[in-house]
LOVEX-901859 format. One record per residue (C-alpha): residue in three letters; chain; x, y, z. Coordinates in nm, 3 decimals. Example, Ala and Ser with C-alpha at 12.3 -4.5 7.8 and 13.67 -1.06 7.14 Angstrom:
 residu chaine       X       Y       Z
    ala      A   1.230  -0.450   0.780
    ser      A   1.367  -0.106   0.714
END
This chain:
 residu chaine       X       Y       Z
    unk      A  10.011  -2.246  22.271
    unk      A   9.979  -2.567  22.069
    unk      A  10.201  -2.656  21.771
    unk      A   9.926  -2.575  21.519
    unk      A   9.854  -2.243  21.692
    unk      A  10.224  -2.154  21.679
    unk      A  10.231  -2.240  21.308
    unk      A   9.920  -2.028  21.255
    unk      A  10.080  -1.735  21.439
    unk      A  10.403  -1.747  21.234
    unk      A  10.220  -1.775  20.901
    unk      A   9.977  -1.492  20.981
    unk      A  10.267  -1.272  21.097
    unk      A  10.439  -1.332  20.762
    unk      A  10.115  -1.231  20.590
    unk      A  10.118  -0.905  20.786
    unk      A  10.474  -0.827  20.668
    unk      A  10.372  -0.877  20.303
    unk      A  10.056  -0.667  20.351
    unk      A  10.261  -0.385  20.503
    unk      A  10.500  -0.389  20.206
    unk      A  10.217  -0.361  19.952
    unk      A  10.112  -0.010  20.067
    unk      A  10.423   0.181  19.951
    unk      A  10.468  -0.049  19.649
    unk      A  10.117   0.021  19.524
    unk      A  10.125   0.390  19.613
    unk      A  10.435   0.423  19.398
    unk      A  10.264   0.292  19.080
    unk      A   9.916   0.445  19.118
    unk      A  10.008   0.784  18.966
    unk      A   9.744   0.827  18.696
    unk      A   9.658   0.456  18.694
    unk      A   9.299   0.344  18.756
    unk      A   9.306   0.179  19.101
    unk      A   9.024  -0.062  19.017
    unk      A   9.190  -0.161  18.689
    unk      A   9.505  -0.236  18.889
    unk      A   9.295  -0.463  19.114
    unk      A   9.166  -0.644  18.805
    unk      A   9.525  -0.710  18.694
    unk      A   9.634  -0.816  19.042
    unk      A   9.353  -1.063  19.102
    unk      A   9.356  -1.192  18.744
    unk      A   9.720  -1.280  18.801
    unk      A   9.619  -1.458  19.121
    unk      A   9.353  -1.667  18.943
    unk      A   9.583  -1.756  18.651
    unk      A   9.859  -1.863  18.890
    unk      A   9.619  -2.079  19.090
    unk      A   9.461  -2.266  18.798
    unk      A   9.760  -2.503  18.747
    unk      A   9.752  -2.575  19.124
    unk      A   9.379  -2.652  19.143
    unk      A   9.412  -3.028  19.197
    unk      A   9.713  -3.004  19.426
    unk      A   9.550  -2.749  19.655
    unk      A   9.201  -2.892  19.625
    unk      A   9.063  -2.575  19.469
    unk      A   8.731  -2.541  19.293
    unk      A   8.549  -2.261  19.113
    unk      A   8.204  -2.401  19.186
    unk      A   8.255  -2.633  19.482
    unk      A   8.054  -2.674  19.800
    unk      A   8.181  -2.343  19.934
    unk      A   8.087  -2.139  19.626
    unk      A   7.805  -1.938  19.790
    unk      A   8.012  -1.860  20.099
    unk      A   8.305  -1.772  19.874
    unk      A   8.089  -1.525  19.682
    unk      A   7.978  -1.359  20.007
    unk      A   8.340  -1.334  20.124
    unk      A   8.436  -1.206  19.779
    unk      A   8.190  -0.918  19.803
    unk      A   8.342  -0.797  20.129
    unk      A   8.695  -0.861  20.000
    unk      A   8.604  -0.656  19.691
    unk      A   8.481  -0.371  19.909
    unk      A   8.804  -0.380  20.105
    unk      A   9.032  -0.368  19.801
    unk      A   8.823  -0.125  19.595
    unk      A   8.809   0.137  19.871
    unk      A   9.164   0.075  19.994
    unk      A   9.332   0.105  19.653
    unk      A   9.110   0.393  19.545
    unk      A   9.174   0.572  19.874
    unk      A   9.549   0.516  19.838
    unk      A   9.545   0.748  19.537
    unk      A   9.447   1.042  19.764
    unk      A   9.628   0.965  20.091
    unk      A   9.974   0.854  20.204
    unk      A  10.078   0.487  20.221
    unk      A  10.138   0.494  20.597
    unk      A   9.811   0.675  20.672
    unk      A   9.621   0.433  20.448
    unk      A   9.767   0.140  20.640
    unk      A   9.672   0.277  20.982
    unk      A   9.318   0.367  20.876
    unk      A   9.280   0.023  20.719
    unk      A   9.392  -0.127  21.050
    unk      A   9.080   0.016  21.213
    unk      A   8.923  -0.313  21.110
    unk      A   9.101  -0.472  21.407
    unk      A   8.901  -0.256  21.650
    unk      A   8.584  -0.309  21.446
    unk      A   8.635  -0.688  21.458
    unk      A   8.647  -0.665  21.839
    unk      A   8.294  -0.516  21.825
    unk      A   8.147  -0.721  21.538
    unk      A   8.270  -1.061  21.652
    unk      A   8.067  -1.062  21.977
    unk      A   7.761  -0.923  21.794
    unk      A   7.769  -1.201  21.534
    unk      A   7.803  -1.448  21.821
    unk      A   7.499  -1.271  21.978
    unk      A   7.687  -1.125  22.272
    unk      A   7.696  -0.767  22.395
    unk      A   8.036  -0.596  22.344
    unk      A   8.204  -0.502  22.671
    unk      A   8.256  -0.144  22.783
    unk      A   8.631  -0.188  22.724
    unk      A   8.574  -0.305  22.366
    unk      A   8.352  -0.005  22.293
    unk      A   8.599   0.229  22.464
    unk      A   8.883   0.078  22.259
    unk      A   8.700   0.154  21.937
    unk      A   8.641   0.510  22.060
    unk      A   9.015   0.551  22.136
    unk      A   9.098   0.425  21.787
    unk      A   8.858   0.678  21.634
    unk      A   9.015   0.960  21.838
    unk      A   9.352   0.841  21.707
    unk      A   9.208   0.854  21.356
    unk      A   9.112   1.219  21.417
    unk      A   9.469   1.309  21.520
    unk      A   9.609   1.110  21.228
    unk      A   9.400   1.290  20.965
    unk      A   9.382   1.641  21.113
    unk      A   9.745   1.749  21.051
    unk      A   9.701   1.740  20.672
    unk      A   9.391   1.957  20.664
    unk      A   9.121   1.723  20.778
    unk      A   8.954   1.402  20.678
    unk      A   9.010   1.389  20.301
    unk      A   8.836   1.177  20.037
    unk      A   9.106   0.911  20.047
    unk      A   9.073   0.880  20.425
    unk      A   8.695   0.840  20.388
    unk      A   8.732   0.565  20.126
    unk      A   8.990   0.385  20.339
    unk      A   8.757   0.394  20.641
    unk      A   8.490   0.213  20.436
    unk      A   8.762  -0.034  20.336
    unk      A   8.832  -0.101  20.707
    unk      A   8.467  -0.191  20.768
    unk      A   8.466  -0.425  20.466
    unk      A   8.783  -0.601  20.579
    unk      A   8.644  -0.635  20.934
    unk      A   8.337  -0.815  20.801
    unk      A   8.561  -1.031  20.581
    unk      A   8.778  -1.137  20.879
    unk      A   8.479  -1.218  21.100
    unk      A   8.300  -1.413  20.826
    unk      A   8.612  -1.615  20.741
    unk      A   8.627  -1.741  21.100
    unk      A   8.252  -1.804  21.098
    unk      A   8.250  -1.993  20.766
    unk      A   8.566  -2.201  20.819
    unk      A   8.462  -2.329  21.162
    unk      A   8.229  -2.581  20.999
    unk      A   8.388  -2.621  20.654
    unk      A   8.650  -2.880  20.756
    unk      A   8.886  -2.969  20.472
    unk      A   8.669  -2.776  20.224
    unk      A   8.791  -2.432  20.328
    unk      A   8.990  -2.401  20.005
    unk      A   8.663  -2.407  19.811
    unk      A   8.620  -2.048  19.935
    unk      A   8.934  -1.921  19.762
    unk      A   8.871  -1.900  19.386
    unk      A   8.512  -1.772  19.414
    unk      A   8.642  -1.479  19.621
    unk      A   8.900  -1.386  19.359
    unk      A   8.646  -1.421  19.077
    unk      A   8.411  -1.179  19.253
    unk      A   8.692  -0.927  19.317
    unk      A   8.787  -0.928  18.947
    unk      A   8.424  -0.894  18.838
    unk      A   8.339  -0.611  19.081
    unk      A   8.652  -0.411  18.995
    unk      A   8.597  -0.467  18.623
    unk      A   8.242  -0.335  18.650
    unk      A   8.363  -0.029  18.840
    unk      A   8.646   0.055  18.599
    unk      A   8.441   0.300  18.384
    unk      A   8.323   0.487  18.695
    unk      A   8.648   0.534  18.889
    unk      A   8.892   0.801  18.773
    unk      A   9.223   0.684  18.631
    unk      A   9.385   0.569  18.310
    unk      A   9.406   0.213  18.186
    unk      A   9.763   0.122  18.092
    unk      A  10.030  -0.135  18.168
    unk      A  10.405  -0.108  18.210
    unk      A  10.669  -0.337  18.360
    unk      A  10.652  -0.169  18.704
    unk      A  10.276  -0.221  18.728
    unk      A  10.314  -0.583  18.617
    unk      A  10.589  -0.650  18.874
    unk      A  10.391  -0.496  19.162
    unk      A  10.071  -0.676  19.052
    unk      A  10.259  -1.006  19.033
    unk      A  10.423  -0.959  19.374
    unk      A  10.096  -0.865  19.542
    unk      A   9.911  -1.147  19.363
    unk      A  10.154  -1.411  19.489
    unk      A  10.243  -1.293  19.839
    unk      A   9.971  -1.050  19.954
    unk      A   9.680  -1.225  19.781
    unk      A   9.727  -1.600  19.718
    unk      A   9.957  -1.669  20.012
    unk      A   9.765  -1.436  20.244
    unk      A   9.414  -1.570  20.174
    unk      A   9.530  -1.935  20.177
    unk      A   9.690  -1.878  20.517
    unk      A   9.374  -1.704  20.645
    unk      A   9.151  -1.987  20.527
    unk      A   9.386  -2.257  20.658
    unk      A   9.505  -2.114  20.989
    unk      A   9.286  -1.827  21.110
    unk      A   9.029  -2.061  21.262
    unk      A   9.290  -2.185  21.513
    unk      A   9.329  -1.835  21.656
    unk      A   8.979  -1.701  21.586
    unk      A   8.894  -1.367  21.428
    unk      A   8.991  -1.172  21.740
    unk      A   9.316  -1.361  21.801
    unk      A   9.414  -1.318  21.436
    unk      A   9.323  -0.949  21.440
    unk      A   9.577  -0.892  21.719
    unk      A   9.847  -1.011  21.478
    unk      A   9.703  -0.792  21.203
    unk      A   9.770  -0.487  21.423
    unk      A  10.131  -0.515  21.307
    unk      A  10.034  -0.441  20.944
    unk      A  10.040  -0.058  20.968
    unk      A  10.367  -0.066  21.162
    unk      A  10.534  -0.258  20.879
    unk      A  10.364  -0.030  20.625
    unk      A  10.503   0.279  20.800
    unk      A  10.851   0.124  20.811
    unk      A  10.847   0.032  20.441
    unk      A  10.689   0.368  20.344
    unk      A  10.973   0.551  20.521
    unk      A  11.230   0.334  20.339
    unk      A  11.071   0.325  19.992
    unk      A  10.883   0.656  19.969
    unk      A  11.060   0.868  20.228
    unk      A  10.737   0.930  20.422
    unk      A  10.779   1.072  20.771
    unk      A  10.487   1.121  21.016
    unk      A  10.448   1.450  21.204
    unk      A  10.420   1.468  21.584
    unk      A  10.040   1.491  21.568
    unk      A  10.027   1.194  21.334
    unk      A  10.247   0.994  21.571
    unk      A   9.998   1.072  21.852
    unk      A   9.718   0.949  21.627
    unk      A   9.909   0.634  21.529
    unk      A   9.984   0.559  21.894
    unk      A   9.621   0.604  22.004
    unk      A   9.492   0.388  21.720
    unk      A   9.738   0.110  21.805
    unk      A   9.648   0.132  22.176
    unk      A   9.276   0.108  22.098
    unk      A   9.315  -0.184  21.860
    unk      A   9.541  -0.385  22.090
    unk      A   9.326  -0.316  22.399
    unk      A   9.001  -0.411  22.228
    unk      A   9.144  -0.725  22.074
    unk      A   9.315  -0.837  22.397
    unk      A   8.998  -0.798  22.603
    unk      A   8.800  -0.992  22.341
    unk      A   9.058  -1.271  22.339
    unk      A   9.064  -1.298  22.720
    unk      A   8.684  -1.306  22.724
    unk      A   8.674  -1.584  22.464
    unk      A   8.935  -1.795  22.646
    unk      A   8.750  -1.752  22.977
    unk      A   8.424  -1.866  22.817
    unk      A   8.600  -2.165  22.659
    unk      A   8.725  -2.279  23.003
    unk      A   8.377  -2.246  23.147
END
């Protein structure tokens, strides 16, 4: 592993820790609060904090990457809308593991976008992850509305991950042009959805603190790291690191919220992790083999 790849690995792993922490933090403040309004606050904070750093970071609202940034923003919006909305109806740890399905989906989508047929192992890995999802959701009375929303979120995040790798391969030092347009789209989409998604619109110090934390560490830092470093590991290589997100979410949910998975849920979590790791590993080996050839 080269020096830049090692740096990419460490930074993406730190992103995963922050992402895992956001699940219980956000679950704790979403009681009665509109989830899409919370997203508006979170991403508005992110934009306001980035404006003073525009020149230093080489950011632009309407730069050369504006169109690609808008496309990424639409999928990022889908991910956050359905994840935060779903978190209202399901547990923090379950939300994290269902969200992590995007790792297995990336293993299927990445070859398709590169016009290659997914291997039998990749398809089987996705199937194992879906079986794990069944065990994870069954103990609490079936696949509830929150689980359904979070599954859509996983598909949106998978497309976002794959497209980031695709767009930044050829963007050179202009990858940061993709940042602000994404955040603008997320704010706009969530603002438009606010009247249609159940929940009250209010602000208190806890909401502001969580929104500020997630804006700085799970949004600005995370997306900057993705745009800057993910291309060195590829969408599949990066997704293998992202598998750690639900594990950290479960750990923090147990500490902060006192959540504790049942035996059946543990079986589901284990199967989902196995499927995601297997699918991603096979994809990575395949890509490295093709690169040598």
